[in-house]
C-alpha positions in Angstrom: 24.2 -12.0 -15.7 21.8 -9.6 -13.8 20.9 -11.2 -10.7 17.0 -9.7 -9.1 15.9 -10.9 -6.0 12.3 -11.4 -6.1 9.8 -11.6 -8.6 6.9 -9.2 -7.4 6.2 -6.6 -9.9 9.6 -4.7 -8.9 11.7 -7.7 -10.0 9.6 -8.7 -13.0 9.3 -4.6 -14.4 13.4 -4.5 -14.1 13.5 -8.4 -15.7 11.1 -7.2 -18.8 12.5 -3.8 -19.3 16.4 -5.1 -19.5 15.3 -7.7 -21.3 14.3 -11.0 -19.7 16.9 -13.1 -21.6 19.6 -11.0 -19.5 17.7 -11.5 -16.3 18.0 -14.3 -13.2 14.9 -13.7 -11.2 15.6 -15.3 -7.8 12.3 -15.8 -6.0 11.1 -17.2 -2.7 7.6 -18.1 -3.1 6.7 -20.6 -5.7 4.9 -17.6 -7.4 5.6 -14.6 -9.0 3.5 -11.1 -8.4 4.5 -10.8 -4.8 2.1 -8.4 -3.0 -0.1 -8.1 -6.7 -0.5 -11.7 -6.6 -4.4 -12.8 -6.8 -6.0 -15.9 -4.9 -8.7 -17.6 -6.0 -11.2 -19.7 -3.5 -14.9 -21.2 -3.7 -15.6 -19.0 -7.0 -14.2 -16.1 -5.3 -11.2 -13.9 -6.8 -9.4 -11.9 -3.5 -6.5 -9.9 -3.9 -3.9 -8.3 -1.3 -6.2 -5.7 -0.4 -8.0 -3.5 -2.6 -5.8 -2.9 -5.5 -7.2 -0.8 -8.0 -5.0 1.3 -11.1 -5.6 4.7 -11.2 -2.4 6.2 -12.3 -2.2 8.6 -14.2 0.8 7.3 -16.8 0.1 6.8 -19.9 2.6 4.2 -20.4 1.5 2.2 -17.7 -2.3 2.7 -18.6 -1.3 1.2 -21.8 0.6 -1.9 -20.3 -1.7 -2.5 -17.9 -4.6 -2.4 -20.8 -2.1 -4.8 -23.1 -1.8 -7.3 -20.4 -5.5 -7.7 -20.5 -6.4 -7.6 -23.9 -8.1 -4.3 -23.2 -10.2 -6.7 -21.0 -10.7 -4.7 -18.1 -13.8 -2.0 -16.2 -13.5 1.5 -15.8 -15.5 3.4 -13.1 -16.0 6.0 -10.8 -14.5 4.7 -7.5 -17.4 5.5 -4.6 -15.6 5.6 -1.3 -17.5 6.2 2.5 -16.4 6.3 5.9 -18.0 4.4 9.2 -17.3 6.5 12.3 -19.8 5.4 15.5 -22.4 4.5 13.6 -23.1 7.1 11.0 -22.0 6.8 7.4 -19.5 9.8 5.5 -19.0 10.2 2.1 -15.6 10.0 1.2 -13.6 12.1 2.2 -14.8 13.3 5.4 -13.7 17.1 5.4 -15.9 18.0 2.4 -18.8 15.7 4.3 -19.2 17.7 7.2 -22.8 17.4 6.8 -23.2 13.7 7.6 -21.0 14.0 10.7 -23.7 14.3 13.8 -23.7 16.9 15.7 -22.6 18.7 18.2 -19.1 17.1 16.6 -20.0 18.6 12.9 -20.0 22.1 14.1 -17.3 21.9 16.2 -14.9 20.4 13.0 -16.2 23.2 11.3 -15.4 26.2 13.9 -12.0 24.5 14.3 -11.2 24.0 11.0 -11.8 28.1 10.1 -10.4 28.7 13.3 -6.9 26.9 11.8 -7.6 28.9 7.9 -7.8 32.5 9.8 -5.3 32.2 12.8 -1.5 33.7 12.0 0.4 32.1 9.3 3.2 29.6 10.8 6.5 30.6 9.7 7.7 27.5 9.7 6.7 23.9 8.2 5.0 21.3 9.9 7.7 19.3 12.0 5.8 15.9 12.0 2.0 14.6 10.3 0.2 15.9 13.4 1.3 19.3 13.0 0.4 19.1 9.4 -2.7 17.5 9.9 -4.0 20.2 12.4 -3.0 23.2 10.1 -4.9 21.4 7.2 -8.3 20.4 8.9 -7.8 22.2 12.6 -7.2 20.6 15.7 -10.9 19.2 16.3 -11.2 17.0 13.1 -7.4 16.3 12.8 -7.4 14.4 16.1 -11.4 12.7 15.4 -10.4 11.4 11.8 -7.3 11.5 10.2 -5.2 10.9 13.1 -7.5 8.3 14.9 -7.4 6.5 11.4 -3.6 7.2 11.3 -3.0 5.3 14.6 -5.1 2.2 12.8 -3.7 2.1 9.7 0.5 3.1 10.0 0.4 1.4 13.7 1.9 5.3 14.9 0.9 8.6 16.1 0.6 11.1 13.8 3.5 13.1 15.7 5.7 10.0 15.1 5.9 10.2 11.2 7.6 13.0 8.8 5.4 14.8 5.9 7.5 14.7 3.2 5.8 11.3 2.3 1.8 13.4 1.9 2.0 14.8 -1.6 -1.1 14.5 -3.3 -2.6 11.7 -1.6 -4.4 13.3 1.1 -7.1 15.5 -0.1 -6.5 19.3 1.3 -9.7 21.1 1.2 -10.3 24.5 0.0 -12.4 26.7 2.2 -15.6 26.9 0.5 -15.3 23.3 -0.2 -15.6 22.7 3.6 -18.5 25.1 4.5 -20.7 24.1 1.5 -19.9 20.6 2.4 -21.0 21.1 6.0 -24.5 22.1 5.1 -24.9 19.2 2.1 -23.4 17.0 -0.8 -21.1 19.0 -2.6 -22.2 17.2 -5.7 -19.1 16.6 -7.0 -15.7 14.3 -6.3 -13.1 16.1 -4.1 -11.2 12.6 -3.4 -7.8 12.2 -4.9 -8.8 8.9 -7.1 -11.8 9.4 -9.2 -12.0 7.1 -12.4 -10.0 3.4 -11.6 -9.5 0.5 -13.8 -9.5 -3.8 -12.8 -8.9 -6.8 -14.7 -12.4 -8.2 -15.9 -11.1 -11.8 -14.8 -8.3 -13.2 -13.1 -7.7 -10.4 -10.2 -5.4 -7.6 -10.3 -2.4 -10.0 -11.4 -3.6 -10.2 -14.3 -3.0 -6.1 -15.4 1.1 -7.5 -14.9 0.9 -10.5 -16.7 2.8 -9.1 -19.4 6.1 -8.6 -17.5 6.1 -12.2 -15.9 5.7 -13.5 -19.5 9.2 -14.9 -20.3 11.2 -14.4 -17.3 13.2 -16.6 -16.3 12.7 -17.0 -12.2 13.7 -19.7 -10.2 10.9 -20.8 -8.0 11.7 -21.3 -4.0 15.3 -19.8 -4.0 15.3 -18.9 -0.3 18.5 -16.5 -0.7 20.2 -16.1 2.4 23.3 -15.1 2.2 25.3 -12.0 0.1 28.8 -11.5 -0.5 29.1 -8.1 -2.4 32.4 -8.0 -2.4 32.4 -11.1 -4.5 29.0 -10.3 -6.1 27.5 -13.6 -5.2 24.5 -14.9 -3.9 23.6 -17.9 -1.8 20.0 -19.6 -1.0 19.1 -21.7 1.8 19.5 -24.9 -0.3 23.3 -24.3 -1.5 23.4 -23.2 -4.6 25.4 -20.0 -5.3 24.8 -17.5 -7.9 27.7 -15.0 -9.4 26.1 -11.5 -10.4 27.6 -8.6 -12.4 24.5 -6.8 -11.5 22.1 -7.2 -8.9 19.0 -5.7 -8.2 17.4 -6.3 -4.7 13.1 -5.9 -4.7 13.5 -7.7 -0.6 12.8 -5.7 1.9 16.0 -3.7 3.0 16.0 -4.8 6.1 16.5 -8.0 5.1 18.8 -7.8 3.1 21.2 -5.8 5.1 21.2 -8.6 7.5 22.0 -10.9 4.4 25.1 -9.2 3.1 28.2 -10.6 4.5 29.9 -6.7 4.8 27.5 -5.3 6.8 28.8 -3.6 10.3 27.0 -3.6 13.6 26.3 0.3 12.9 24.7 -0.5 9.4 22.6 -3.6 11.0 21.5 -1.0 13.4 20.5 1.4 11.1 17.9 -1.5 8.9 16.7 -2.3 12.4 15.3 1.0 13.0 13.3 0.9 9.4 9.3 0.4 10.5 7.0 -1.6 8.6 3.1 -2.6 9.5 1.8 -6.1 8.5 -1.2 -6.5 7.4 -4.1 -9.6 8.5 -6.7 -10.0 6.1 -10.0 -11.2 7.3 -12.3 -12.6 3.6 -15.5 -13.5 4.3 -18.3 -14.2 1.8 -21.9 -14.0 2.3 -24.9 -15.6 0.3 -26.4 -12.0 -0.6 -25.7 -9.3 -2.0 -23.5 -6.2 -0.5 -25.9 -3.9 1.5 -23.8 -0.8 0.6 -23.0 0.8 -3.0 -19.3 1.9 -2.4 -16.0 0.1 -3.6 -14.5 0.3 -0.5 -14.8 1.9 3.0 -12.6 3.5 5.9 -13.3 2.7 9.6 -12.6 5.9 11.9 -13.5 4.2 14.9 -10.5 3.0 17.5 -12.5 0.2 18.8 -12.6 -1.9 15.9 -10.1 -4.1 14.1 -12.0 -3.5 10.6 -9.6 -0.3 9.1 -10.5 -1.1 5.4 -12.8 -2.6 4.1 -13.2 -3.6 0.2 -15.7 -6.0 -1.8 -14.1 -8.1 -4.4 -17.9 -8.1 -6.5 -17.9 -4.1 -6.6 -14.2 -4.4 -8.3 -15.7 -6.4 -11.0 -18.9 -8.6 -10.6 -16.9 -11.2 -12.2 -15.0 -11.6 -8.6 -17.9 -13.4 -6.8 -20.8 -15.7 -7.9 -24.1 -13.9 -8.5 -25.8 -13.2 -5.7 -23.1 -13.1 -3.2 -20.7 -10.8 -1.2 -17.1 -11.3 -0.9 -15.9 -8.3 2.1 -11.9 -8.1 3.1 -11.1 -6.3 6.1 -7.7 -5.4 6.6 -6.4 -5.4 10.0 -2.8 -3.5 10.4 -0.5 -4.2 13.4 3.3 -4.0 13.5 6.0 -3.9 16.2 4.8 -0.5 17.3 1.2 -1.8 17.9 1.7 -5.9 18.1 -1.4 -7.6 17.5 -2.7 -8.8 21.3 -5.5 -11.5 20.5 -5.0 -14.3 17.8 -5.9 -14.3 14.4 -9.1 -16.5 14.7 -10.5 -14.3 17.9 -10.2 -11.1 15.4 -11.4 -13.2 12.7 -14.7 -13.4 14.7 -14.7 -9.8 15.8 -13.9 -8.5 12.7 -17.6 -10.9 11.7 -19.4 -9.1 14.4 -17.8 -5.8 13.4 -19.4 -6.4 9.7 -22.9 -7.4 11.0 -22.9 -4.1 13.4 -22.0 -2.1 10.7 -24.8 -3.7 8.5 -22.7 -4.5 6.1 -23.5 -8.5 6.3 -26.5 -10.4 7.9 -26.7 -11.8 10.5 -29.3 -14.4 10.0 -26.8 -15.7 7.5 -24.1 -16.4 9.8 -26.9 -18.2 12.3 -27.7 -20.3 9.5 -24.0 -21.2 8.7 -23.8 -19.6 5.8 -21.3 -16.9 6.1 -17.4 -18.5 5.8 -14.3 -16.6 6.4 -11.0 -17.3 6.0 -7.4 -15.2 6.8 -4.2 -14.4 5.1 -1.2 -12.4 6.2 1.6 -10.6 4.7 4.6 -9.6 6.8 5.3 -6.7 4.8 2.7 -4.3 4.1 3.2 -0.5 4.1 6.4 1.3 5.2 6.5 3.1 7.7 7.8 7.0 7.3 9.1 7.9 10.9 11.9 10.2 12.3 14.2 7.0 12.2 13.8 6.7 8.2 15.6 9.2 6.7 18.5 8.9 8.6 18.3 5.4 8.9 18.6 5.1 5.0 21.3 7.8 4.8 23.7 4.9 6.8 22.8 2.6 4.8 23.2 4.3 1.5 26.6 5.6 2.0 27.6 2.0 3.2 26.4 0.4 -0.3 28.1 2.9 -2.2 31.3 0.6 -1.5 30.2 -1.9 -3.4 28.3 -0.6 -6.8 25.1 1.7 -5.6 25.2 5.0 -6.9 23.2 7.5 -4.5 20.6 9.1 -6.4 18.9 12.7 -5.8 15.9 11.3 -4.2 17.0 8.1 -2.3 16.4 9.2 1.2 12.1 11.0 -0.3 9.4 8.8 -0.4 8.4 9.2 -3.5 9.8 9.8 -6.8 10.2 12.5 -9.5 9.7 10.1 -12.6 9.9 13.5 -15.0 14.1 12.9 -14.1 14.0 9.1 -14.9 16.5 9.6 -17.6 19.1 11.6 -15.8 19.6 8.5 -13.2 22.7 6.7 -13.2 22.9 3.2 -11.8 26.0 1.1 -10.9 26.5 -3.0 -10.0 23.9 -2.6 -7.1 20.8 -1.2 -7.4 17.2 -0.8 -5.3 14.0 -1.3 -6.4 10.5 -1.0 -5.3 8.7 0.0 -2.1 10.9 -2.4 0.1 14.1 -2.7 -1.8 13.8 1.5 -2.4 12.2 1.7 1.5 9.7 4.2 -0.1 6.0 5.1 -0.3 5.4 3.3 -3.9 2.3 2.2 -5.7 1.9 -0.3 -8.5 2.9 2.4 -10.8 6.0 3.8 -9.4 7.3 -0.1 -9.6 6.8 -0.2 -12.8 8.4 2.9 -13.8 10.7 1.7 -11.7 11.8 -1.0 -13.5 11.3 1.1 -16.9 13.9 3.9 -15.5 16.7 0.9 -15.6 16.0 -0.3 -19.7 19.2 1.9 -20.1 22.3 0.1 -18.2 
């Protein structure tokens, strides 16, 4: 039997592509979908963050479309940045005309100086160096470095650069110069058109993967014997596997393994991940801005990224209402210093200050809010990640794991997926593989297992 730990997207995709009849998924929660689980409350649909599909992979596009019987919206995304009272089009590096002076001129001067300086003969040693070379020191520290400290909960110098890829817009000189004078008139963000289901929330896109899956809900895995190929749950059930596919967070998986040495356990503890507090706010008026989501650079604000659920698809909220979701990130490197309730109140005040909800509606007690907590949000790629992973993967080779060419790299090259060889122990997904995966990556990882 193939036992899969976790019925999130990666686990569901693995079971779907291997054949549900061949797999058993052990899921701690009483529902599937993991971070893609959509919630429904007071007529609003809430995802765990602003999930939209912008995959370039036709296979994933077709699968998602089939899951919702082609009932999805497709549109050009609109995003903006909030910076100390100013709204700046996204990405800010090509929209400097909206940055107040004298900062605008300082950013442009610094950017041009970085591009005319003698080219470095060495690669950037950390993300801070990458940002400075890409944008110039003034813009880098004012905008992306500040956002990095909020979103990734780390200073840029603590992060590597191998996760960046094409996921941050690296501007052309002529675009930055033109953008400092006025709008470019064309999008420069790496996300252009997106898709979102018309009903049921983002989880509807992966409904097809879950149909027919054999899932044991409430199965809290507590111990794994890699030599005997057995898995135990907290309630006492024992499952013997022929192959084991893990999608649980790697630090948790390692701590549950009976054979893990102190060295391996210590390596797992060096892996870093952020946590997420979602503050969901509803108001009886339309959203004041047109954007689908917004980034907040002010480091004195909890609000980091903001999305409007009705801007994803109109059916996500009652007519004439707005559902505002605010992401607040923290980690062991940046712990919360206030209670979630206090943070929720402060976030509401920030939304009023930014002009996103009406203060009179708050006064009239017409604004509602609730919070949600995600203990595993974003894998943080710091300088400990690669050496820690190497220790863990090398150890797991003893128990059926086959090393992969990119198993230390944050992203995967799906053009080479047919070349991968798998053993009796397989890691899958953002947290199982400890990668910078999006939804399409998780689907494709499952597909890559179809021939084992």
